[in-house]
N, C-alpha and C positions, 0 to 999 in steps of 0.2 A: 442624473445626480446620482449614480452610486458611484462616477469618475470622482465624484467630490467627496465619498467614504475613501476611496485609493487616495487621495490627493492631502487627505486631510493632515497634517503633524500630530502624529504621535506622541515627541516629543512637547511641543507645546499643550498638546493636551491635557500631558500631564502633569505638567507644570501649574496650568492654569487650574487641572480641578485639587491641587493641595494649596498653591494660594487662600483659593477657595474656604477651602478647608479649613485655614487656622486663618482668615477675617472671621471666620464663622465664630472659633475659639477664642478669641480677644473680645469678639461682639456682643457674645452672649457671656462674656465673665464680669472680664472688667470695663469693659467700655458702658453698655447698655443693660446686663447682668441682673442688676438691681433693677431698673425701671419695668425688662420682660416678666420678672420673675412677680413684680405686686400687679402687674397689666392680667395675672391670668391668677392672682390670688396663691404665689406660690411664697415659700418663707426656707430658704434657703442655708443650713447648719453651715459651718467651717466642716462639719464631717461627712456634708452629705455623700455618699456614693449614685454614684449612676451603672446600671448596665452593660455589655456591651454593644446593646444595642443603640443605645445613646453616643457612642462613637463612630459604630461602624455606616446605620444609616443615613444621619447626612456626610463622609465618607463618599457612600455610594453612591449619592444626591447630587453632590457634588461631582462626581466624574463623568454621570450622565449629564449635567446641562453643559458640563466644556465638554464633552463627546459632541454633543448639538449640533455645540454654535462650531464647530472646529471641523464641523459638516460645515455648516451652512455659508461660514468665512471661509473654505478651502471654494464652494459649488460658486457663491459672486466675485473671488479673489480682488477682493477691495484692498482702496494704497490703508493708511494706518489710520486715517480722518476716519473713511468710512467704516471698520469695523469699532471703534469709537462709537460712532451714529449705531448702528448692528445692537451694540451695547447697553445702550440706551435706551433705543425702542427696542427692546424683546424686557432692559429688567424692568422698564415704566407699567409693560405688558401684565410680569411677574411683584410688579411690588402692589398694583392693582389685582391679582389674585388676592392676592396677603392677604390684600384691608376688606377686603371681600371673606374671605373665607373663616375673618376675626369678627363677622357681627354678627355671635352666640348671643342666646340671651347666658348663657353656662360662666363669658368673658367676663369678670369686673371692668375689666376697663380696655374692649377691644378698639380706639384707637392705637391706643396708648403701645398696645399688640400690634398692629394692624402697620403703625409706623416704623418701631424696633425691624421686628420681623420680616417689611417688606426694605425698609430700608437696606437692611443686611440683604436682601434680595440684588437691588437695583446696583448697589455699589458691588456688589460680587461679580452679577452678570459681568458688567461696566468693565474689571478686574480685568475680567476672564475674557475678556472679549480685545481690550487690550496688553496683553500676555499672547493670543494665538493670532493676531494681527501684524507685532511687530517680530513673528517668526518667522522665516521666508520658508513659502511653500514648496 
């Protein structure tokens, strides 16, 4: 397994992490931002500003997910199609956790929250796997 760390493609991991991060920017703002806001009972005004953690934490998270998938895919040495299957399997698992985490008594619309957040992670993880799978090891 340590060989997989050494053989993971750093450029592929970096490109995949940035793509996942940018997907999140689109997903939670123009695509599903209003639904996500409603799901947590938040009213975002046009002049809303967020602190650095709002941007840095998701970036670090996408890097860690891409790195983990880079190691897994380097260990498996899959074809592109197999890399996509790994992405779907891992993405479904993370989506399920997102839906489970949404089911709290304080989330006004937990199923919407779970669907938006889980959908983002499913699509994002498949995207990460596709990018890493497309790069040569």
